[in-house]
PLY file of the C-alpha trace (Angstrom):
ply
format ascii 1.0
element vertex 508
property float x
property float y
property float z
element edge 507
property int vertex1
property int vertex2
end_header
2.94 -11.91 37.63
3.75 -15.37 36.27
5.29 -15.60 32.88
3.15 -18.00 30.86
3.79 -20.09 27.79
1.33 -19.00 25.07
0.43 -22.64 24.33
-0.81 -23.06 27.89
-3.20 -20.20 27.66
-6.93 -20.53 27.37
-8.28 -18.35 24.55
-11.67 -16.86 25.20
-14.41 -17.82 22.77
-12.48 -20.40 20.75
-11.97 -24.09 20.78
-8.47 -25.23 19.86
-8.96 -27.12 16.56
-7.01 -30.31 16.41
-5.84 -30.21 20.07
-6.47 -33.93 20.18
-4.85 -34.48 16.80
-1.55 -32.66 17.27
1.12 -35.27 16.49
4.82 -34.91 17.06
6.37 -36.71 14.10
9.73 -38.39 14.78
10.13 -39.36 11.10
9.68 -37.56 7.77
6.07 -36.86 6.91
4.66 -39.02 4.14
4.48 -37.99 0.56
1.34 -36.22 -0.57
-1.52 -38.12 -2.35
-3.32 -36.81 -5.38
-5.72 -33.99 -4.64
-3.50 -32.44 -2.01
-2.18 -28.86 -2.23
1.52 -29.18 -1.48
2.80 -26.42 0.76
6.22 -27.86 1.42
8.53 -29.63 -0.96
9.79 -31.99 1.76
9.40 -32.43 5.50
12.37 -32.77 7.74
12.90 -35.55 10.24
11.14 -34.74 13.46
9.02 -31.95 12.01
5.91 -31.61 14.11
2.61 -32.29 12.33
-0.60 -30.42 13.07
-3.28 -32.70 11.48
-6.90 -31.65 11.54
-10.08 -31.25 9.51
-12.65 -28.55 8.55
-16.15 -28.95 7.21
-17.78 -26.07 5.35
-21.56 -26.40 5.49
-24.84 -24.44 5.82
-25.63 -23.68 9.45
-27.92 -21.50 11.63
-26.03 -19.24 14.02
-27.09 -17.11 16.98
-25.25 -13.75 16.78
-26.62 -12.80 20.27
-30.40 -12.67 19.88
-30.27 -12.50 16.09
-30.49 -15.89 14.34
-29.13 -16.17 10.80
-28.84 -18.85 8.20
-25.31 -18.80 6.79
-22.35 -20.93 5.75
-19.62 -21.68 8.27
-16.87 -24.07 9.32
-18.78 -25.32 12.32
-21.36 -24.29 14.87
-19.53 -21.19 16.07
-18.51 -17.83 14.72
-15.69 -17.33 14.16
-14.84 -20.88 13.12
-12.37 -23.25 14.88
-9.03 -21.79 15.90
-6.09 -23.51 14.33
-2.90 -23.14 16.28
0.66 -24.33 15.58
4.28 -23.32 16.06
6.52 -21.75 13.50
8.19 -24.53 11.51
5.35 -26.98 12.04
3.79 -28.78 9.15
-0.02 -28.25 8.91
-2.16 -30.83 7.17
-5.81 -29.72 7.04
-8.50 -31.85 5.29
-11.37 -29.61 4.01
-14.73 -31.25 3.33
-17.14 -29.16 1.25
-20.77 -29.68 2.18
-21.81 -26.33 0.68
-24.11 -26.07 -2.35
-21.25 -24.37 -4.18
-17.52 -24.64 -4.90
-15.17 -23.34 -2.31
-11.45 -23.15 -1.29
-9.50 -22.05 1.79
-6.89 -19.28 1.67
-4.43 -19.08 4.57
-4.24 -15.33 4.78
-0.79 -13.87 5.46
1.11 -17.23 5.49
4.13 -17.33 3.16
3.43 -20.87 2.01
4.19 -22.63 -1.27
1.97 -21.81 -4.21
0.06 -25.03 -4.41
-1.55 -24.51 -0.99
-2.62 -20.91 -1.40
-6.28 -21.68 -2.10
-7.00 -19.56 -5.15
-9.26 -21.30 -7.69
-8.01 -21.20 -11.24
-4.62 -20.04 -10.18
-3.20 -22.49 -7.55
-5.88 -25.26 -7.51
-9.21 -26.33 -8.93
-12.07 -25.29 -6.64
-13.25 -27.87 -4.16
-16.58 -29.04 -5.57
-19.66 -29.72 -3.46
-19.38 -33.06 -1.56
-15.63 -33.16 -2.45
-12.64 -33.00 -0.07
-9.20 -31.41 -0.43
-6.15 -31.51 1.81
-3.95 -28.49 2.33
-0.40 -29.36 3.37
2.12 -26.70 4.17
4.78 -25.48 6.58
4.16 -22.24 8.46
7.55 -20.47 8.45
6.72 -17.29 10.43
5.01 -16.78 13.79
2.10 -14.36 13.95
-1.63 -13.64 13.94
-3.28 -14.87 10.78
-6.69 -16.14 9.70
-8.24 -18.32 7.03
-11.18 -17.79 4.70
-12.49 -18.85 1.24
-11.20 -17.34 -2.01
-14.35 -18.02 -4.10
-16.70 -15.14 -4.88
-17.91 -13.24 -1.83
-18.00 -16.26 0.51
-15.81 -14.33 2.93
-18.82 -12.18 3.72
-20.59 -15.25 5.24
-19.44 -17.19 8.34
-16.50 -18.82 6.65
-13.52 -17.41 8.53
-11.48 -18.27 11.63
-8.16 -17.37 13.32
-4.89 -19.15 12.60
-2.18 -18.48 15.23
1.41 -19.43 14.68
3.39 -19.27 17.91
7.00 -18.21 18.23
8.87 -20.93 20.19
11.36 -18.26 21.32
8.78 -15.90 22.85
8.11 -16.59 26.53
4.68 -14.98 26.64
4.97 -12.36 29.30
1.25 -11.86 29.87
-1.54 -13.38 31.93
-4.15 -13.71 29.23
-4.44 -13.82 25.49
-7.64 -12.69 23.80
-8.25 -13.17 20.08
-10.74 -10.53 18.85
-12.11 -11.07 15.37
-14.01 -8.15 13.86
-16.67 -8.61 11.16
-19.47 -6.82 9.28
-22.61 -8.95 8.85
-25.39 -9.17 6.32
-25.94 -12.85 5.46
-29.31 -14.25 6.59
-30.76 -10.84 7.39
-32.90 -10.68 4.22
-29.93 -10.45 1.87
-27.03 -12.69 1.00
-23.57 -11.39 -0.03
-24.21 -12.67 -3.56
-27.35 -10.56 -3.77
-25.45 -7.52 -2.53
-22.75 -8.00 -5.15
-25.36 -8.46 -7.87
-27.05 -5.22 -6.93
-23.79 -3.36 -6.89
-22.55 -4.64 -10.21
-25.84 -4.57 -12.13
-27.22 -1.19 -11.15
-26.41 1.96 -13.05
-28.40 4.17 -10.66
-26.52 5.12 -7.45
-29.85 5.82 -5.78
-31.10 2.30 -6.32
-28.41 -0.09 -5.12
-29.81 -2.18 -2.25
-27.13 -2.72 0.36
-25.00 0.23 -0.64
-24.10 2.92 1.92
-25.65 5.87 0.07
-23.52 8.33 2.02
-20.30 6.78 0.61
-19.95 7.40 -3.13
-16.42 6.08 -3.76
-14.36 6.51 -6.92
-13.58 9.53 -9.04
-15.74 8.99 -12.12
-15.34 11.84 -14.57
-12.29 13.33 -12.77
-8.83 13.74 -14.40
-6.54 11.07 -13.01
-3.51 12.00 -15.09
-1.75 13.69 -12.22
-1.81 14.48 -8.53
-1.33 11.31 -6.54
0.04 12.24 -3.13
3.13 10.78 -1.52
2.75 7.84 0.80
1.87 8.47 4.45
4.21 5.84 5.87
6.85 7.46 8.08
5.05 10.83 8.27
4.29 12.32 11.68
0.54 12.59 11.85
0.33 13.66 15.45
-2.93 12.92 17.30
-5.48 11.92 14.68
-8.99 11.36 16.03
-11.48 8.91 14.57
-13.49 11.83 13.34
-10.60 13.14 11.30
-9.49 9.99 9.49
-6.89 10.18 6.73
-8.91 7.41 5.05
-11.90 9.72 4.52
-15.58 8.76 4.94
-15.77 6.79 1.71
-14.71 3.67 3.59
-17.09 1.01 2.17
-19.98 0.34 -0.13
-22.34 -1.78 1.92
-24.66 -0.82 4.80
-24.61 -3.66 7.32
-27.25 -4.39 9.94
-24.69 -5.93 12.33
-21.09 -5.45 13.30
-19.51 -8.25 15.39
-16.70 -9.04 17.78
-16.18 -12.84 17.94
-19.56 -13.44 16.33
-21.60 -11.38 18.83
-23.66 -8.17 18.40
-23.22 -5.34 20.96
-26.64 -6.08 22.54
-25.30 -9.40 23.74
-21.48 -9.11 23.64
-18.78 -11.57 24.60
-17.49 -10.92 28.15
-13.77 -11.32 28.67
-12.78 -11.69 32.36
-9.53 -10.96 34.13
-8.17 -9.43 37.39
-7.13 -5.81 37.82
-3.48 -5.32 37.06
-3.21 -8.34 34.84
-1.43 -8.01 31.48
-3.34 -9.13 28.39
-2.18 -9.79 24.89
-4.80 -8.82 22.25
-4.70 -10.42 18.85
-7.08 -8.23 16.72
-8.18 -9.51 13.26
-10.29 -7.61 10.80
-12.17 -10.34 8.88
-14.75 -7.89 7.52
-15.57 -7.83 3.84
-16.25 -4.08 3.36
-15.43 -2.22 6.54
-12.42 -0.41 8.01
-12.67 -0.26 11.82
-11.35 2.10 14.48
-10.65 0.08 17.67
-10.35 1.22 21.22
-10.59 -0.22 24.76
-12.38 2.22 27.04
-10.30 3.46 29.94
-7.05 2.13 28.57
-4.13 2.76 26.27
-2.79 -0.12 24.20
0.81 -0.92 23.30
0.94 -2.16 19.72
3.60 -4.89 19.43
3.04 -6.59 16.08
1.36 -6.01 12.73
0.47 -8.84 10.25
2.61 -11.20 12.37
5.81 -9.14 12.45
7.13 -7.41 15.56
7.35 -3.65 15.76
8.97 -1.16 18.11
6.23 -1.00 20.82
3.96 1.99 20.27
1.39 3.28 22.76
-1.96 4.47 21.41
-5.52 5.24 22.43
-6.97 3.66 19.38
-5.97 2.23 15.98
-7.33 1.68 12.43
-7.66 -1.78 11.02
-8.26 -2.30 7.34
-9.88 -5.41 6.01
-7.36 -8.34 6.26
-5.05 -6.48 8.68
-4.06 -7.90 12.03
-2.49 -6.15 15.02
-1.20 -7.47 18.34
-1.20 -5.22 21.43
-0.72 -5.50 25.12
-2.63 -3.72 27.83
-2.55 -3.68 31.64
-6.13 -3.85 32.92
-7.72 -1.43 35.39
-10.61 -2.42 37.67
-14.19 -2.28 36.40
-16.17 -3.03 33.31
-14.85 -1.64 30.03
-16.08 -1.64 26.47
-13.82 -2.86 23.61
-15.34 -1.23 20.58
-14.78 -1.38 16.82
-16.34 1.55 15.05
-16.99 1.16 11.25
-15.41 4.04 9.40
-18.04 6.06 7.60
-20.95 3.88 8.68
-23.52 3.74 11.44
-23.32 1.33 14.33
-20.41 -0.45 16.01
-19.13 -3.80 17.28
-18.41 -4.34 21.00
-17.08 -6.82 23.52
-16.84 -6.31 27.27
-13.82 -6.63 29.53
-14.72 -7.27 33.19
-12.18 -7.09 35.99
-14.49 -6.12 38.85
-17.97 -5.02 39.90
-20.00 -2.60 37.87
-22.79 -2.31 35.39
-21.97 -2.82 31.74
-22.06 0.31 29.48
-24.82 0.64 26.85
-24.23 -1.03 23.51
-23.91 2.44 21.89
-21.13 3.64 24.20
-18.40 5.71 22.59
-15.10 5.50 24.55
-13.27 8.80 24.96
-10.19 7.13 23.49
-11.74 7.32 20.01
-11.36 11.11 20.21
-7.71 10.99 21.22
-4.80 9.64 19.22
-5.62 6.96 16.62
-2.64 5.03 15.29
-2.06 4.67 11.52
-0.47 1.30 11.23
1.94 2.25 8.38
3.58 4.71 10.80
4.78 1.90 13.08
8.52 1.25 13.08
9.72 -2.30 12.59
11.66 -4.22 15.20
15.29 -4.54 14.07
14.92 -8.30 13.57
11.93 -7.81 11.38
13.44 -5.50 8.76
13.79 -6.61 5.16
17.51 -6.51 4.32
18.40 -3.21 2.61
18.91 -3.67 -1.10
18.51 -1.58 -4.25
15.57 -2.76 -6.37
16.34 -4.87 -9.43
13.04 -4.05 -11.03
10.49 -1.29 -10.53
6.76 -1.80 -11.29
3.72 0.43 -11.19
0.33 -0.54 -9.75
-2.49 2.01 -10.08
-5.80 1.47 -8.19
-8.57 2.56 -10.53
-12.33 2.44 -10.55
-15.59 3.96 -9.61
-19.05 3.31 -8.09
-21.20 3.86 -11.17
-20.75 1.71 -13.09
-19.41 -0.50 -10.25
-16.08 -1.40 -11.76
-12.62 -1.65 -10.12
-9.23 -2.68 -11.31
-5.49 -2.23 -11.41
-3.75 -0.17 -14.09
-7.13 0.56 -15.74
-8.11 -3.09 -16.28
-10.26 -5.58 -14.26
-9.09 -9.05 -13.40
-9.40 -11.23 -16.49
-8.26 -8.35 -18.72
-5.21 -7.62 -16.68
-1.52 -7.86 -17.65
0.27 -9.81 -14.84
3.23 -8.19 -13.09
6.16 -10.44 -14.10
9.28 -10.94 -11.97
12.10 -13.42 -11.59
13.15 -15.34 -8.50
15.91 -13.58 -6.49
14.91 -10.05 -7.61
14.19 -7.18 -5.23
11.00 -5.67 -6.63
9.90 -2.15 -5.90
6.16 -1.79 -6.47
4.77 1.75 -6.50
1.13 1.59 -5.61
-0.94 4.73 -6.47
-4.59 4.99 -5.35
-6.34 6.94 -8.07
-9.74 6.80 -6.31
-11.43 8.56 -3.45
-11.75 5.39 -1.36
-9.18 3.73 0.82
-8.21 0.21 -0.33
-6.47 -2.45 1.74
-3.84 -4.00 -0.56
-3.04 -7.64 0.08
-0.21 -9.66 -1.48
-0.34 -13.46 -1.31
2.67 -15.68 -0.55
4.95 -12.80 0.58
5.39 -9.95 2.96
6.53 -6.60 1.81
8.42 -3.66 3.34
7.00 -0.15 3.46
9.36 2.79 2.99
10.08 2.89 6.74
11.03 -0.80 6.72
7.73 -2.02 8.31
6.84 -5.56 7.26
3.25 -6.34 6.29
1.14 -8.43 3.94
-1.90 -6.08 3.94
-1.75 -2.29 3.99
-4.32 0.46 3.83
-3.73 2.85 0.91
-5.53 6.17 1.52
-7.45 8.02 -1.25
-4.99 9.60 -3.72
-2.05 8.22 -1.80
1.05 6.70 -3.41
3.20 4.21 -1.57
6.35 2.31 -2.57
6.63 -1.26 -1.22
9.55 -3.66 -1.56
9.11 -7.34 -2.21
11.79 -9.97 -2.12
11.03 -12.52 -4.85
11.79 -15.59 -2.88
8.63 -17.72 -3.26
8.10 -18.75 -6.92
4.66 -19.21 -8.27
1.70 -17.24 -9.49
0.35 -14.99 -6.67
-2.66 -12.67 -6.38
-2.51 -9.03 -5.41
-5.90 -7.62 -4.62
-7.96 -5.16 -2.67
-9.22 -6.94 0.45
-12.56 -5.26 0.12
-14.14 -8.41 -1.27
-16.68 -6.43 -3.37
-13.91 -4.41 -5.02
-11.86 -7.63 -5.58
-14.81 -9.36 -7.19
-15.55 -6.32 -9.34
-12.07 -6.39 -10.77
-9.45 -5.01 -8.35
-7.22 -8.07 -8.55
-4.14 -8.87 -10.54
-1.23 -11.31 -10.42
2.40 -11.22 -9.49
3.85 -13.94 -11.75
7.36 -15.49 -11.63
8.94 -16.03 -14.99
10.64 -19.48 -15.45
0 1
1 2
2 3
3 4
4 5
5 6
6 7
7 8
8 9
9 10
10 11
11 12
12 13
13 14
14 15
15 16
16 17
17 18
18 19
19 20
20 21
21 22
22 23
23 24
24 25
25 26
26 27
27 28
28 29
29 30
30 31
31 32
32 33
33 34
34 35
35 36
36 37
37 38
38 39
39 40
40 41
41 42
42 43
43 44
44 45
45 46
46 47
47 48
48 49
49 50
50 51
51 52
52 53
53 54
54 55
55 56
56 57
57 58
58 59
59 60
60 61
61 62
62 63
63 64
64 65
65 66
66 67
67 68
68 69
69 70
70 71
71 72
72 73
73 74
74 75
75 76
76 77
77 78
78 79
79 80
80 81
81 82
82 83
83 84
84 85
85 86
86 87
87 88
88 89
89 90
90 91
91 92
92 93
93 94
94 95
95 96
96 97
97 98
98 99
99 100
100 101
101 102
102 103
103 104
104 105
105 106
106 107
107 108
108 109
109 110
110 111
111 112
112 113
113 114
114 115
115 116
116 117
117 118
118 119
119 120
120 121
121 122
122 123
123 124
124 125
125 126
126 127
127 128
128 129
129 130
130 131
131 132
132 133
133 134
134 135
135 136
136 137
137 138
138 139
139 140
140 141
141 142
142 143
143 144
144 145
145 146
146 147
147 148
148 149
149 150
150 151
151 152
152 153
153 154
154 155
155 156
156 157
157 158
158 159
159 160
160 161
161 162
162 163
163 164
164 165
165 166
166 167
167 168
168 169
169 170
170 171
171 172
172 173
173 174
174 175
175 176
176 177
177 178
178 179
179 180
180 181
181 182
182 183
183 184
184 185
185 186
186 187
187 188
188 189
189 190
190 191
191 192
192 193
193 194
194 195
195 196
196 197
197 198
198 199
199 200
200 201
201 202
202 203
203 204
204 205
205 206
206 207
207 208
208 209
209 210
210 211
211 212
212 213
213 214
214 215
215 216
216 217
217 218
218 219
219 220
220 221
221 222
222 223
223 224
224 225
225 226
226 227
227 228
228 229
229 230
230 231
231 232
232 233
233 234
234 235
235 236
236 237
237 238
238 239
239 240
240 241
241 242
242 243
243 244
244 245
245 246
246 247
247 248
248 249
249 250
250 251
251 252
252 253
253 254
254 255
255 256
256 257
257 258
258 259
259 260
260 261
261 262
262 263
263 264
264 265
265 266
266 267
267 268
268 269
269 270
270 271
271 272
272 273
273 274
274 275
275 276
276 277
277 278
278 279
279 280
280 281
281 282
282 283
283 284
284 285
285 286
286 287
287 288
288 289
289 290
290 291
291 292
292 293
293 294
294 295
295 296
296 297
297 298
298 299
299 300
300 301
301 302
302 303
303 304
304 305
305 306
306 307
307 308
308 309
309 310
310 311
311 312
312 313
313 314
314 315
315 316
316 317
317 318
318 319
319 320
320 321
321 322
322 323
323 324
324 325
325 326
326 327
327 328
328 329
329 330
330 331
331 332
332 333
333 334
334 335
335 336
336 337
337 338
338 339
339 340
340 341
341 342
342 343
343 344
344 345
345 346
346 347
347 348
348 349
349 350
350 351
351 352
352 353
353 354
354 355
355 356
356 357
357 358
358 359
359 360
360 361
361 362
362 363
363 364
364 365
365 366
366 367
367 368
368 369
369 370
370 371
371 372
372 373
373 374
374 375
375 376
376 377
377 378
378 379
379 380
380 381
381 382
382 383
383 384
384 385
385 386
386 387
387 388
388 389
389 390
390 391
391 392
392 393
393 394
394 395
395 396
396 397
397 398
398 399
399 400
400 401
401 402
402 403
403 404
404 405
405 406
406 407
407 408
408 409
409 410
410 411
411 412
412 413
413 414
414 415
415 416
416 417
417 418
418 419
419 420
420 421
421 422
422 423
423 424
424 425
425 426
426 427
427 428
428 429
429 430
430 431
431 432
432 433
433 434
434 435
435 436
436 437
437 438
438 439
439 440
440 441
441 442
442 443
443 444
444 445
445 446
446 447
447 448
448 449
449 450
450 451
451 452
452 453
453 454
454 455
455 456
456 457
457 458
458 459
459 460
460 461
461 462
462 463
463 464
464 465
465 466
466 467
467 468
468 469
469 470
470 471
471 472
472 473
473 474
474 475
475 476
476 477
477 478
478 479
479 480
480 481
481 482
482 483
483 484
484 485
485 486
486 487
487 488
488 489
489 490
490 491
491 492
492 493
493 494
494 495
495 496
496 497
497 498
498 499
499 500
500 501
501 502
502 503
503 504
504 505
505 506
506 507
């Protein structure tokens, strides 16, 4: 097998955005004009510049026999792949042709505060017919993605992968496949804004259009004064099947008509082709708004190698969970035949699917359930970090508490008993090691996402998004090395919009 450079690979289903506009700069990059979100204080001589543009606009997309009107960054779903190398400077001009304000958040990138894309916190929103240029250096290699941070725009077609390559990694695989998972409602008779309005305005659980009536999250009326369990990270869970999830069945609030892999429904899936015996790198991104997925490739075991961009000690598994906003890289050596790659929504009906074809054979039905789903399912927090990915051991300088609170009726969510806007920011100082104890006081799992930083779990695993199970408590360590005002929020976009958002704020 030839060892391939990752930059030479063709990525199925994606056009490389800016491939004709990648400029190697031999002199310092110019100073930033007004209206630009500065992501780097200065650019070094010879720093490579990735210079490109995005246009957010209303479009009509074909999801594979189902045509929907939505908003997107182009004529494809997901949107254009942006690819660079760690240390590159990215300059991305965003033109807003939507009938609403928007921004772009570069999910998982530890960039400077001014380019983080949070309206009212790091920038003014990009008004309709206006443009805005994001300018930042990508310090860490990994699998990331980008999406808006205005309302529930994430639950439309406004998302796409962002891959930062490691110049030191040779790429010992024959193919690389980016697999973006999504739950889809826009243009099917409801918009995400209408779903949110129904959730937040109704006081009758039986009458919320778009809500999954089998999933009544929260613990309204229950005593929350005691009893949060210890964190699961580092525990030996053994072989957990998808039918016995530690995240429970209360995994989301919205019933979706479609679940997608790379913008396609299971009835007309994307087909990924290779030869038997070839080694493939999978980059799996959960871009969904309200859905935790269990992922498996029929007939194969996967070796997980990275989570949220950081390398881990390789771990074999039959399947794995992905919370909203999480990313996992895995390698697999392909057998001969036709195999389903499936993403099953936790606690919901239906599934997403793509096909892997390495030989002759009929494709399986769109409802196929691979046997791997009933074998071992990996909990990402149990992964062990690679030695070079560990946060340096250090006693915390400050300890903070973050309680996840809320309920379904009324539909209100928050941190420490308060919704965003009524919250007290978590205040820190540059240079501190911060230990944040996150306690989930609800009966729903929540993917916690921290902007501008990564954090270390108790076992040393580095992440920027982690699933917190119902009634679970988990201590995470953050190195305060990126001054600014940063969001912490649940990456269920409906929970975030209903209040489960707060700020990590650096004191001067």
